[in-house]
N, C-alpha and C positions, 0 to 999 in steps of 0.2 A: 273599371268603375271602382274607386276606392270607398269605402264608407269611414265615416269620421264617427265610428261607436265609441264612447267613451270608457265602456269595459275592456273592450278589446285594447284599447290603447293603453289603460292602466295596467292590464296583466303583459302586455309587451314592455312597459316600462319596469315593472315589477322582475319581469324575466333578467332585462338587463340589469337591473340594479344587481340581481342576485347572481348573475355570470360576472359581475364586477367584483363582487365581495369574493366568490369563491376564487377568484384568481390570485386577489390580494392577499385571503389566508392563504393559497399554494405558495406565493412567494415568503410570506412570513414564516411558514412552514421549513421550507429550503433554506432561508439564509439562517433559520435558528439554528437548524441540525448542523449548517456549515459551522456555525460558530462554535457550537458543542464540541464537534470534532476538532476544531482548531486547539479548543481547550483541552480536550484529552489528550491530543497527541504533542501538544506546544512544548512538554518537557522531555520528549523522547528525541534522543540523537539519532537520525538515520543517516547512513552512510551513501554515498553515490555508488552507482554501479562499477564506474573506474575503478574506487578504492575497494570494494566487495572483491571485483577480478584481482587485483594486485596483491591481496593479502591472500586469498585464496591459491593463486600461483605460488607464494611465498612458501606456502605450508606444504603443497605438493612438493617443490625442490627439498624442503625440509625432511619429508618424510622418504624421498629417493635418497638423499645424503644419509639419514640415518640405516636404511635396509643396507646401503653400500657399507657403512662401518659395520654394522653387524655380521656382515658377510666377511670382512675381512677379519674381524674379531674371531670369527668362528675358525676361519681358516690357519689363524695365528695360534690357537688353542689346538687344533690338532697336529701342527707342527711339534707344538711344545709337548702335548700326551705322546708323539712318536719318537721323541728323542728318550723318553724315560722308560 
C-alpha cells in the first residue's frame, strides 16, 4: 500500500533535486580541474617514451665511448712516460 503523503513526496523531490545538483557540481568541478591542468601544462613540451629511450641509449653509448677513449689516453700516456 502506497501513501500519497505530500510531505513525503516533497522530501523525495527535494532529495532528488539535491542529488542532481550535487552530481552537476561534481561534473563542473572535474571539468574545471581538467581545464586548469590543460592551461598549466599547455606550455610544457613533453617527449614521448620512444624519444626519451632513444636519447637515453645515445647518452649511454657516448659515456661508454668516453670511457674507452679515456682508457686509450691513459695507455698512451703510460707509454710516453716509459720512453722518457
